[in-house]
TIVO-2410 file (N, C-alpha, C; in nm, 3 decimals):
# residues 93
REC num residu      c1      c2      c3 atome chaine
REC   1      X   9.278  -0.516  -1.484     N      A
REC   1      X   9.362  -0.528  -1.545    CA      A
REC   1      X   9.457  -0.652  -1.665     C      A
REC   2      X   9.459  -0.745  -1.585     N      A
REC   2      X   9.464  -0.874  -1.657    CA      A
REC   2      X   9.349  -0.925  -1.743     C      A
REC   3      X   9.248  -0.919  -1.721     N      A
REC   3      X   9.115  -0.919  -1.729    CA      A
REC   3      X   9.131  -0.892  -1.897     C      A
REC   4      X   9.094  -0.722  -1.876     N      A
REC   4      X   9.117  -0.653  -1.966    CA      A
REC   4      X   9.220  -0.659  -2.082     C      A
REC   5      X   9.412  -0.649  -2.034     N      A
REC   5      X   9.469  -0.691  -2.119    CA      A
REC   5      X   9.468  -0.879  -2.227     C      A
REC   6      X   9.471  -0.934  -2.088     N      A
REC   6      X   9.512  -1.080  -2.103    CA      A
REC   6      X   9.365  -1.134  -2.225     C      A
REC   7      X   9.253  -1.137  -2.174     N      A
REC   7      X   9.151  -1.228  -2.178    CA      A
REC   7      X   9.056  -1.121  -2.288     C      A
REC   8      X   9.075  -0.997  -2.278     N      A
REC   8      X   8.988  -0.870  -2.399    CA      A
REC   8      X   9.097  -0.805  -2.495     C      A
REC   9      X   9.183  -0.859  -2.479     N      A
REC   9      X   9.297  -0.807  -2.598    CA      A
REC   9      X   9.321  -0.679  -2.567     C      A
REC  10      X   9.290  -0.562  -2.476     N      A
REC  10      X   9.302  -0.470  -2.461    CA      A
REC  10      X   9.503  -0.398  -2.487     C      A
REC  11      X   9.527  -0.296  -2.454     N      A
REC  11      X   9.638  -0.281  -2.482    CA      A
REC  11      X   9.705  -0.236  -2.328     C      A
REC  12      X   9.796  -0.300  -2.291     N      A
REC  12      X   9.842  -0.292  -2.125    CA      A
REC  12      X   9.783  -0.158  -2.094     C      A
REC  13      X   9.853  -0.036  -2.147     N      A
REC  13      X   9.840   0.102  -2.127    CA      A
REC  13      X   9.638   0.138  -2.134     C      A
REC  14      X   9.600   0.073  -2.174     N      A
REC  14      X   9.429   0.114  -2.204    CA      A
REC  14      X   9.436   0.052  -2.067     C      A
REC  15      X   9.436  -0.108  -2.054     N      A
REC  15      X   9.350  -0.190  -1.892    CA      A
REC  15      X   9.427  -0.130  -1.796     C      A
REC  16      X   9.549  -0.052  -1.781     N      A
REC  16      X   9.564  -0.005  -1.686    CA      A
REC  16      X   9.529   0.145  -1.594     C      A
REC  17      X   9.480   0.213  -1.766     N      A
REC  17      X   9.376   0.343  -1.786    CA      A
REC  17      X   9.231   0.302  -1.715     C      A
REC  18      X   9.222   0.216  -1.756     N      A
REC  18      X   9.061   0.196  -1.746    CA      A
REC  18      X   9.044   0.226  -1.591     C      A
REC  19      X   8.886   0.217  -1.552     N      A
REC  19      X   8.828   0.270  -1.433    CA      A
REC  19      X   8.844   0.124  -1.352     C      A
REC  20      X   8.833   0.162  -1.281     N      A
REC  20      X   8.830  -0.016  -1.146    CA      A
REC  20      X   8.754   0.008  -1.041     C      A
REC  21      X   8.681  -0.083  -0.980     N      A
REC  21      X   8.626  -0.096  -0.864    CA      A
REC  21      X   8.689  -0.198  -0.749     C      A
REC  22      X   8.630  -0.181  -0.661     N      A
REC  22      X   8.696  -0.248  -0.532    CA      A
REC  22      X   8.531  -0.297  -0.401     C      A
REC  23      X   8.501  -0.417  -0.447     N      A
REC  23      X   8.440  -0.443  -0.351    CA      A
REC  23      X   8.507  -0.446  -0.224     C      A
REC  24      X   8.423  -0.453  -0.064     N      A
REC  24      X   8.467  -0.427   0.043    CA      A
REC  24      X   8.340  -0.473   0.173     C      A
REC  25      X   8.353  -0.488   0.248     N      A
REC  25      X   8.228  -0.548   0.365    CA      A
REC  25      X   8.302  -0.403   0.473     C      A
REC  26      X   8.189  -0.318   0.529     N      A
REC  26      X   8.230  -0.283   0.624    CA      A
REC  26      X   8.190  -0.348   0.783     C      A
REC  27      X   8.204  -0.274   0.856     N      A
REC  27      X   8.224  -0.353   0.997    CA      A
REC  27      X   8.051  -0.418   1.022     C      A
REC  28      X   7.967  -0.336   0.920     N      A
REC  28      X   7.846  -0.428   0.996    CA      A
REC  28      X   7.775  -0.488   0.901     C      A
REC  29      X   7.872  -0.534   0.793     N      A
REC  29      X   7.815  -0.662   0.729    CA      A
REC  29      X   7.805  -0.609   0.551     C      A
REC  30      X   7.756  -0.467   0.544     N      A
REC  30      X   7.740  -0.429   0.428    CA      A
REC  30      X   7.821  -0.421   0.366     C      A
REC  31      X   7.806  -0.442   0.225     N      A
REC  31      X   7.895  -0.478   0.119    CA      A
REC  31      X   7.893  -0.333   0.041     C      A
REC  32      X   8.014  -0.265   0.025     N      A
REC  32      X   8.011  -0.128  -0.066    CA      A
REC  32      X   8.112  -0.202  -0.174     C      A
REC  33      X   8.080  -0.111  -0.280     N      A
REC  33      X   8.197  -0.074  -0.404    CA      A
REC  33      X   8.242   0.064  -0.420     C      A
REC  34      X   8.384   0.054  -0.392     N      A
REC  34      X   8.420   0.152  -0.420    CA      A
REC  34      X   8.473   0.179  -0.535     C      A
REC  35      X   8.455   0.272  -0.647     N      A
REC  35      X   8.504   0.328  -0.812    CA      A
REC  35      X   8.528   0.421  -0.838     C      A
REC  36      X   8.588   0.395  -0.943     N      A
REC  36      X   8.600   0.515  -1.048    CA      A
REC  36      X   8.478   0.564  -1.129     C      A
REC  37      X   8.501   0.675  -1.168     N      A
REC  37      X   8.332   0.710  -1.245    CA      A
REC  37      X   8.397   0.612  -1.435     C      A
REC  38      X   8.257   0.574  -1.424     N      A
REC  38      X   8.233   0.497  -1.582    CA      A
REC  38      X   8.112   0.473  -1.540     C      A
REC  39      X   8.000   0.486  -1.695     N      A
REC  39      X   7.880   0.497  -1.663    CA      A
REC  39      X   7.852   0.339  -1.681     C      A
REC  40      X   7.934   0.236  -1.743     N      A
REC  40      X   7.847   0.107  -1.731    CA      A
REC  40      X   7.882   0.000  -1.617     C      A
REC  41      X   7.966   0.107  -1.559     N      A
REC  41      X   8.056   0.041  -1.398    CA      A
REC  41      X   7.948   0.084  -1.321     C      A
REC  42      X   7.917   0.181  -1.335     N      A
REC  42      X   7.796   0.280  -1.226    CA      A
REC  42      X   7.651   0.179  -1.217     C      A
REC  43      X   7.667   0.136  -1.361     N      A
REC  43      X   7.522   0.073  -1.442    CA      A
REC  43      X   7.524  -0.033  -1.357     C      A
REC  44      X   7.597  -0.130  -1.346     N      A
REC  44      X   7.596  -0.276  -1.295    CA      A
REC  44      X   7.632  -0.256  -1.125     C      A
REC  45      X   7.691  -0.163  -1.065     N      A
REC  45      X   7.667  -0.132  -0.972    CA      A
REC  45      X   7.521  -0.117  -0.902     C      A
REC  46      X   7.485  -0.050  -0.997     N      A
REC  46      X   7.329   0.028  -0.935    CA      A
REC  46      X   7.249  -0.169  -0.943     C      A
REC  47      X   7.252  -0.238  -1.064     N      A
REC  47      X   7.222  -0.352  -1.049    CA      A
REC  47      X   7.243  -0.452  -0.990     C      A
REC  48      X   7.359  -0.471  -0.935     N      A
REC  48      X   7.368  -0.512  -0.825    CA      A
REC  48      X   7.311  -0.512  -0.656     C      A
REC  49      X   7.267  -0.388  -0.659     N      A
REC  49      X   7.229  -0.367  -0.544    CA      A
REC  49      X   7.304  -0.335  -0.367     C      A
REC  50      X   7.453  -0.329  -0.457     N      A
REC  50      X   7.523  -0.337  -0.400    CA      A
REC  50      X   7.530  -0.175  -0.338     C      A
REC  51      X   7.634  -0.084  -0.244     N      A
REC  51      X   7.618   0.054  -0.172    CA      A
REC  51      X   7.737   0.105  -0.273     C      A
REC  52      X   7.736   0.197  -0.358     N      A
REC  52      X   7.802   0.237  -0.486    CA      A
REC  52      X   7.899   0.349  -0.364     C      A
REC  53      X   8.012   0.361  -0.360     N      A
REC  53      X   8.147   0.476  -0.297    CA      A
REC  53      X   8.202   0.523  -0.406     C      A
REC  54      X   8.210   0.660  -0.519     N      A
REC  54      X   8.265   0.669  -0.542    CA      A
REC  54      X   8.387   0.761  -0.556     C      A
REC  55      X   8.494   0.755  -0.622     N      A
REC  55      X   8.616   0.798  -0.567    CA      A
REC  55      X   8.653   0.884  -0.734     C      A
REC  56      X   8.729   0.986  -0.739     N      A
REC  56      X   8.741   1.052  -0.869    CA      A
REC  56      X   8.863   0.956  -0.933     C      A
REC  57      X   8.820   0.998  -1.094     N      A
REC  57      X   8.941   0.930  -1.193    CA      A
REC  57      X   9.089   0.913  -1.174     C      A
REC  58      X   9.083   0.823  -1.177     N      A
REC  58      X   9.273   0.737  -1.165    CA      A
REC  58      X   9.294   0.794  -1.018     C      A
REC  59      X   9.188   0.730  -0.916     N      A
REC  59      X   9.249   0.739  -0.775    CA      A
REC  59      X   9.331   0.679  -0.732     C      A
REC  60      X   9.441   0.757  -0.592     N      A
REC  60      X   9.541   0.692  -0.534    CA      A
REC  60      X   9.495   0.504  -0.471     C      A
REC  61      X   9.327   0.559  -0.463     N      A
REC  61      X   9.285   0.440  -0.367    CA      A
REC  61      X   9.303   0.289  -0.409     C      A
REC  62      X   9.315   0.308  -0.564     N      A
REC  62      X   9.317   0.142  -0.614    CA      A
REC  62      X   9.481   0.110  -0.613     C      A
REC  63      X   9.548   0.170  -0.593     N      A
REC  63      X   9.676   0.132  -0.613    CA      A
REC  63      X   9.742   0.152  -0.745     C      A
REC  64      X   9.845   0.078  -0.740     N      A
REC  64      X   9.940   0.107  -0.907    CA      A
REC  64      X  10.008   0.022  -0.960     C      A
REC  65      X   9.939  -0.024  -1.082     N      A
REC  65      X  10.046  -0.116  -1.172    CA      A
REC  65      X  10.128  -0.096  -1.231     C      A
REC  66      X  10.281  -0.172  -1.219     N      A
REC  66      X  10.354  -0.181  -1.339    CA      A
REC  66      X  10.360  -0.266  -1.383     C      A
REC  67      X  10.316  -0.257  -1.535     N      A
REC  67      X  10.354  -0.428  -1.604    CA      A
REC  67      X  10.438  -0.431  -1.736     C      A
REC  68      X  10.490  -0.548  -1.784     N      A
REC  68      X  10.540  -0.550  -1.894    CA      A
REC  68      X  10.545  -0.705  -1.955     C      A
REC  69      X  10.541  -0.717  -2.087     N      A
REC  69      X  10.439  -0.801  -2.106    CA      A
REC  69      X  10.530  -0.852  -2.247     C      A
REC  70      X  10.592  -1.039  -2.288     N      A
REC  70      X  10.640  -1.027  -2.431    CA      A
REC  70      X  10.540  -1.143  -2.511     C      A
REC  71      X  10.500  -1.060  -2.620     N      A
REC  71      X  10.380  -1.160  -2.703    CA      A
REC  71      X  10.519  -1.247  -2.771     C      A
REC  72      X  10.391  -1.346  -2.797     N      A
REC  72      X  10.442  -1.469  -2.889    CA      A
REC  72      X  10.581  -1.432  -3.006     C      A
REC  73      X  10.518  -1.319  -3.077     N      A
REC  73      X  10.593  -1.222  -3.144    CA      A
REC  73      X  10.716  -1.188  -3.144     C      A
REC  74      X  10.764  -1.154  -2.999     N      A
REC  74      X  10.881  -1.119  -2.929    CA      A
REC  74      X  10.865  -0.926  -2.947     C      A
REC  75      X  10.749  -0.949  -2.957     N      A
REC  75      X  10.720  -0.790  -2.880    CA      A
REC  75      X  10.743  -0.799  -2.737     C      A
REC  76      X  10.775  -0.676  -2.714     N      A
REC  76      X  10.768  -0.618  -2.571    CA      A
REC  76      X  10.620  -0.517  -2.533     C      A
REC  77      X  10.564  -0.533  -2.446     N      A
REC  77      X  10.482  -0.386  -2.413    CA      A
REC  77      X  10.501  -0.358  -2.284     C      A
REC  78      X  10.502  -0.244  -2.203     N      A
REC  78      X  10.511  -0.232  -2.121    CA      A
REC  78      X  10.437  -0.101  -2.108     C      A
REC  79      X  10.384  -0.081  -1.947     N      A
REC  79      X  10.315   0.040  -1.918    CA      A
REC  79      X  10.288   0.091  -1.765     C      A
REC  80      X  10.296   0.175  -1.692     N      A
REC  80      X  10.278   0.237  -1.562    CA      A
REC  80      X  10.181   0.277  -1.574     C      A
REC  81      X  10.119   0.308  -1.447     N      A
REC  81      X   9.993   0.338  -1.363    CA      A
REC  81      X  10.018   0.487  -1.325     C      A
REC  82      X   9.946   0.617  -1.359     N      A
REC  82      X   9.963   0.750  -1.282    CA      A
REC  82      X   9.873   0.783  -1.167     C      A
REC  83      X   9.788   0.673  -1.140     N      A
REC  83      X   9.760   0.623  -0.990    CA      A
REC  83      X   9.836   0.666  -0.898     C      A
REC  84      X  10.006   0.583  -0.945     N      A
REC  84      X  10.112   0.623  -0.844    CA      A
REC  84      X  10.224   0.692  -0.937     C      A
REC  85      X  10.337   0.702  -0.847     N      A
REC  85      X  10.459   0.728  -0.933    CA      A
REC  85      X  10.516   0.591  -1.024     C      A
REC  86      X  10.436   0.552  -1.096     N      A
REC  86      X  10.490   0.462  -1.176    CA      A
REC  86      X  10.568   0.460  -1.324     C      A
REC  87      X  10.698   0.390  -1.335     N      A
REC  87      X  10.723   0.355  -1.495    CA      A
REC  87      X  10.780   0.288  -1.498     C      A
REC  88      X  10.762   0.247  -1.634     N      A
REC  88      X  10.817   0.113  -1.697    CA      A
REC  88      X  10.922   0.165  -1.779     C      A
REC  89      X  11.013   0.042  -1.841     N      A
REC  89      X  11.042   0.055  -1.971    CA      A
REC  89      X  11.094  -0.048  -2.023     C      A
REC  90      X  11.182  -0.039  -2.152     N      A
REC  90      X  11.199  -0.199  -2.238    CA      A
REC  90      X  11.306  -0.137  -2.286     C      A
REC  91      X  11.445  -0.246  -2.264     N      A
REC  91      X  11.553  -0.172  -2.293    CA      A
REC  91      X  11.603  -0.329  -2.391     C      A
REC  92      X  11.622  -0.289  -2.523     N      A
REC  92      X  11.664  -0.418  -2.637    CA      A
REC  92      X  11.809  -0.428  -2.652     C      A
REC  93      X  11.847  -0.573  -2.554     N      A
REC  93      X  12.014  -0.551  -2.552    CA      A
REC  93      X  12.078  -0.676  -2.703     C      A
***
């Protein structure tokens, strides 16, 4: 989420909604990539040679993110993750 938002310029909402992946190791040492549906992500996993473990879109396996950010212009952006019951709000004082 931070890479998409901070380094690639995506809005927080689109960064939070983007498909996710998580690499883990099984007890036997095999590396697996849990991932949400996305053609580019699936191609990268296939090219890596790691074992894919697909999940549905916006799967709770990947946790939830709630984020708020104040830009140098003073604009505040906030977003919550539908993978969990996240909510954010901005109050101007």
